[in-house]
C-alpha positions in Angstrom: 93.9 59.1 155.8 97.3 58.5 157.7 100.8 59.4 155.5 103.8 57.7 156.4 106.8 59.1 155.7 110.6 57.6 156.3 111.9 59.1 159.6 115.6 59.5 160.1 116.8 59.7 163.6 119.1 62.6 163.5 120.7 62.5 166.7 121.5 58.8 166.7 123.0 59.5 163.1 125.0 62.4 164.2 126.3 60.1 167.3 127.5 57.5 164.9 129.4 59.8 162.7 132.9 60.8 163.4 133.2 64.4 164.3 135.9 66.8 164.8 133.4 69.0 166.7 134.2 69.5 170.4 131.6 68.3 173.1 131.3 72.4 173.9 130.5 73.1 170.1 127.9 70.3 169.9 126.1 71.8 173.0 126.2 75.1 171.7 124.9 73.9 168.1 122.2 71.6 169.9 121.1 74.7 171.9 120.8 77.1 169.0 118.6 74.2 167.1 116.2 74.1 169.9 116.0 78.0 170.0 115.5 77.9 166.0 112.9 75.2 166.4 111.0 77.6 168.7 111.5 80.6 166.8 109.9 78.8 163.8 106.2 79.0 165.0 106.8 82.5 165.6 107.8 83.6 162.3 105.1 85.4 160.8 105.8 86.4 157.4 106.9 84.1 154.7 110.6 85.7 154.4 110.9 85.4 158.1 109.8 81.7 158.3 112.1 81.3 155.0 115.2 82.8 156.8 114.8 80.9 160.1 114.2 77.2 158.0 117.5 78.1 156.3 119.2 78.7 159.3 117.8 75.4 160.8 118.8 73.5 157.6 121.9 74.6 157.7 122.6 74.0 161.5 121.2 70.5 160.8 124.2 69.9 158.5 126.7 70.2 161.1 125.4 67.2 162.3 124.2 65.0 159.5 125.4 65.4 156.0 122.5 65.8 153.4 121.9 67.7 150.2 118.4 69.3 150.2 115.7 69.5 152.8 113.0 71.7 154.4 111.7 72.1 157.9 107.8 70.8 158.5 106.4 71.4 161.8 103.0 70.7 163.2 101.1 69.6 166.6 100.9 66.0 165.5 102.7 63.4 163.5 99.7 63.4 161.0 99.8 66.8 160.4 103.3 66.9 159.8 103.3 64.0 157.4 100.3 65.8 155.6 102.3 68.9 155.5 105.5 67.1 154.2 103.6 65.2 151.4 102.4 68.6 150.3 98.5 67.7 151.4 98.2 70.8 153.9 99.8 74.5 153.9 101.8 75.8 156.3 104.9 73.7 155.4 
């Protein structure tokens, strides 16, 4: 079963949103995002995973305004969509 979820293009939306951030701070934040996304699979405990997820969401708010969210990772789109829908563990 394939689950479809709305996909928001975060980078496009961020580029279209006027911001007072300097190019160097945007580059730094983007680099930290990459680091945090790479750190998430290595977070072995639920507390550590929650901490990395919280940091990711807070940093994403610097790029795109949103009220709430969660980070879902997977090896392919179907796994990501199933985890986002709550049908698989590990979200």
